[in-house]
N, C-alpha and C positions, 0 to 999 in steps of 0.2 A: 504494500500500500504506500501511497505518498504521505510522508509525514506532514502534518498540518500544524501550523502555529495555533496555540490555544491560549486562552486567558481564563483565569479562575472564575471570572464573572460570566463567561459564556458556558453554554451547555456542552459538557465534554463527551456526551453520548456518541456523537458521530465519529469522533476519533477512536473511541474505545471499541465501537462496533467494527471499525476497519481493522484494528489490531486483532480483535477476536475472530473475524472472518479468516485472516491469515493463519492464526494459530490452529483453529479447528481443521483447516484444510490439510495441515501437515500431520500425517499419522505418527502417533507415539505410543502405540498400544503395548502394554505389558501382558505376557511376555512378547518380545524381549525387552521392551522399554527403550528402544533405540531413539536417541534424541539428537543425532548428528545434524539432521536437516533443520530441525526447529532451533537448535542452538546456533547454527550458522546464521539463520534469520535474526535471532535475538542479538547475537554478537554484532552483526552489521548495523542493526537498528540503533543499538545503544552507543556504539562507537561513533556513528554519524551524529549523535546528539552531544558528543564531547566527553563521554565517559571513558575512564581508564578501564578497558574491558579485557577479560581473560576467559578463555575456555579451558576447562580442566576435566579430564576423564580419568577416573580411577580404574576403569575397565573399558575395553574396546567398545565403542558405540554408545556408551553411557556418558554423554557429554553434559557438563554443567557450565553455566555462564555466570560470571561475577562482574558487575559493573559498579564502579565507585566514583563519587564526586565529592570533593572536599578533602580534608585531612585532619588527623588528630582525633581527640576524644571530645565528646562521646561518639561512638559508632552506632548509628541507627541502621539496622539491617532489615530489609524486606525480603520475603521469600514466597515463591509460588512453585509448586511442582507442576511440571508440564507433561509427565507421563500419565497415561490413562489406562483404565481397564478395557477389556474388549467390548464389542457391541452386544455380545450374547446372541440371542435368537434374532436374526435380521428381519424376520417377518413381523416383529413387534414394533419396529420403527416405522413411523409414518412420515418422517423427514430423513433425508440422506444423512447418515452419521457424520461424514467428513465434509459436509457443506453447512455453512451457517444459514439457517432459515429463520426469518423474523416474521412473527405472526401474533397479532393481538397484544403487542407489547412485550413479547417473550422471544428470546433467542434460543433456537434449538440446535444441538450438535453435540457430538461426543466430546466430553470434557468441558462443555460450556459452563457448568457449575463447578466441577471438580477437576482441575482448578484453573482452566484456561481463562475463565471469566476474571478471576483475580489477577492472572498474569497480564491480561489486557488492561485492567485498571492500573496496575503498577507500571506498565509501559507508558500509559498516559501521564501518570504521576512523574515518571522519570523525565518525560518530555517537558512537563510543566516546570519541574525543578531546574532543568537546564535552561529553559527560556528565561527564568528569573535569576540566573546567575549562579546557581548552586547554593549550598547551605552557608549561612553566615558563621556558624560554628560547627566544629566536628566534621564528620563525614556521613554521607548517606550511601548505602550499598544496596544494590538490587541483586538477588540471586534467583536463578531459574534452574531447577534441578530435576533429575530423574530418580528412579529407584525408590520412590515413595510408596507406590502401590504394592511393591513386593516386601515392604518393611526392610529393604536392603540397606547396605552400607556404602553404596557407590555414589550417593547423592549428597545430601546435607551433612551426613555423618563424616564423609570423606573431607568435605570442605573444612569442618571443624578440626578433624584430626591432623590435617596438613597445615593448620594455622592460616588458611587463606581468608578466613573471616574470624573476627574476635569481637562479637557484638557486646555493647553495653545494654542495648535494647533490641529485641527481636520481635518482628511482627510477621506472622505467617498468614498467608491468604487462604485459609480454609473457608469453605462455604458456611458461614454462620448466620446468614440473613442479616448481616450487619449488626449482630449482637457481639458482645465481648466475651471471650473465653480466656480466662487467666488461670484456670486450673484444669489439669488433664490427667486421666488415669494412665498408668503404665501398662505394659503388655508383656506377657511371657508366652512363648511358644515352646511346648515340650513334646517329646515323643516317647511313647511306651511301646516296647517290642516284646512279644512273647514268642518262645520257640517250643517246638515239640519234636515228634518223630513221625515221618511220613509212612503211610501204609495204603493198601488198596481199600477203597471205600466199601468193598464187599466184606472186608474183615476189619472194621474200624478198631476192634479191641486190640489189634496188633500194633497200633500206632498210638501217638499221643497228640491230641488235637490242639494246635496252637490257638485256633479261633475260639474253641470252647474255653481254653484257659483265659484268653483275653476277655471273654464275656464275664467270667467270674471276677476278674480284676476290675473291670469297668463298673460292674454292679456295686462292688464294694467302694470303689473310688467315688462314684457319683453320689451314693447315699451319704458318705462322709462329707463330701464337699458341700452338698446342699445344706447340711446342718451347720457347718462351719461358716458359710458365707451369708446365711440368711439375714444376719444382723450387722453385717459389715457395710455401713453406709456412711456417706459424707455429703450432707445436703441431698441433692437429687442424684448423686453418683453412688454406684454400688459396685461391689466386687462381683465378678462373674466367672463362670467356668463353662466351656463349651467343647464338646468333642467334634472336631471339624472334619477329620478324614479317618477312614479305616480301610486298610488294605490287607489281604491275606489269601493264602491258598494259591495253587497253580492250576488245578482243574477240579471239576465237580466230583470226579470219581477218585480223588486222592485225599487222604487225611492230611490237612495242612500242617506243614512243619514250621510255618512262620506267620505272624500277624503283627501289624503295627498300627497305632493310632496316633494322630496329632491333636494336641490340646491347645486351645486358646484360653488364657487366663488374664482377665483385666484386673488391674491393681489400683486401689485407692492411692492418692498421693503419699499417704503415710506408710504404705506397704512397700517392701523391697522385692526385687526379682529373686535375690538369693533366698530370702525367707519363703517366698511363694513356691519356689522349686523344691526346697527342702521339705515343705509341707506335703506336696504332691508325692515326692519320692517316699516319704515316711508312710503315707497311707497305702501306696502301692505295695510296699514291702510288708505291710501288716495284713495283706490279703490272704496269706497262707500258702502261696505258691512257692515252689522251689526257687531259691534265689538265682541260681544259674539259668533258670528258664525265663526270667523277666529282666529287661534292661530299661532303665529310665534315663533319658538324655534331655539336656537343655539345648534347644535349637538356637534361640535368640531371645533377647529381652532387654527392656529399658524401663527405668523407674518413671513414675508420673511426676508431676510438678504442681506447685501452687506458687504463682508469681506474686510477689509483693505489689501492692497498689502504690506505685511511686509515679514518677513524672510521665512515663509512657501511658499507663492506664489513665491517669488523671487528665492528660492532654487529649487522649482519644475520647474519653467520656464527655469532656467539655465540647469537643468538636461535634460529636453526635448530637448533643443537645442544641448547639447553635444551628446545625444544618437541618435537623428534623423538627425541632421544637419540642421534642420529648426527651425525658431522661434516658440515659443509656440503659440498655437491658443486658443482663448477664445470662449466659447459657452454659450448659455442660455438653461436652463432646461425646458422641457415641464411639467414634473411632479414635485413632491416635495420630498425631502429627509429627513432623520432623523436629518440633521443638523439644521433644523428649531427650534428644542428644545433648541438650544444653541444660538439663535439669539440675546438674550439680554445680553449675558455673556461677550461681548467685546473681543472675541477671534477670531483668524483666522479660517475660515471654508472654505474648498475646497472640491468640488466633482471632482474626477478623477479616471478613470478606463478604462479597455479594453471593446470593444464591442460597437455596435451602439445602441443608445437609442430606435430606432424603432424596434429592435429585441426583446426587453422585451415585454412579454405578447403576442407574436406572435407564430403561429404554426411553427414547425421546427426551433425553436429558435437556434441561432448559434452565435459563436464568432470565430474570426480568430486566428490562432496560432501566426501569426505575431503581432497581437494586444496584446495578452497575453505576449509574449516575450518582446516587447517594454515597456509595462507597468511595468514589473518586473525590467528591467534594469534601467528605469527612477527612480523608487522608491528607488532602491538600492543606486543609486548615490545621490538622494536627502537626504536620511537618513545619508549618510556619510558626506555630507556638513553641515547638521543641527546639528547632534548629535555626529558624529565621531564613529569609531569602536575601542573598547578597545584594541584589539590585533594588531592595526595598529597605533602606537603612532606618526608616521610621518604625519598622516592625521588629521589635527586639525580642529574641527568644529568652526564655527563662535562663538564669545563670545557674 
């Protein structure tokens, strides 16, 4: 698209829709989550705006873009992931998934809500910040990453580990319907594997059925977890336990020698991954099965966070009230964001962006134009309050 000069007093929707049209058109489906093409577009766009821009890949094809303007502290980092889930059943889509369709005030397309809508808003914000001379204090950094949909470590995690970003304040563009999320649950993925002895199904007594063993383990584990988690709540957040995958056996007429399940465990901000895994492992071991026939593994996990309400949250809430006329609303996330990688860093972490969370991963995914517009205007005002704009000396950021 042709970059257009914008002003904060003008409606930003036209420019945002142009960016969103370009982003939706470029496929970034996970798996594999390849973002080379979209990162090339983002890199060129941001470099043309005057940003110091870098593309970084921790694995082939999984490109991430970092664009910064300004220098020193504080460092205000914006983030949007640009990988998407697949389309699912194509017959359920009434709009082409890789084309932006606008109807009745809504934009339809794969990733429109999660999270290419936020990416488009943040591109508009980057253009607006550049037009106004950059920040008067500190630096503003825009990051567009992959590997979020896989809970993988080649996106935002890698940028943190390599020291490519060191935020004092981090705003992630999750679809929150422009509500504020400053607390998030952690996540643990674990795998339980049972083994047995194969035999012909015509003589099952000669074997040792790994699936039957797994059924006994899961019955025990599920019953215990239901009791342990039922009272673990924090506001409207709760601890959860879900059996997400089960695989076993080689053929119907063979007693299975192996079975595995994968478990998703969501953790309150006060719970740790290590404690949650130890709890699962202890319960599995108490199921009464031979120790050598049951293996429990931690696949991946990160703790949740509760961000202190300091200048980022305060400025964002004030901007919401100014733009909308209503007090800021706070919400809880169903999923997890890449903010969890910074949970132990003692920084402010906020999820905020256009679109409903329920739209992500849905057929005919959509985001409203009003939501995009409001998000942009809120963020523009927030940046002015936090960092100031260099070409507007009368607008002093907070010290």
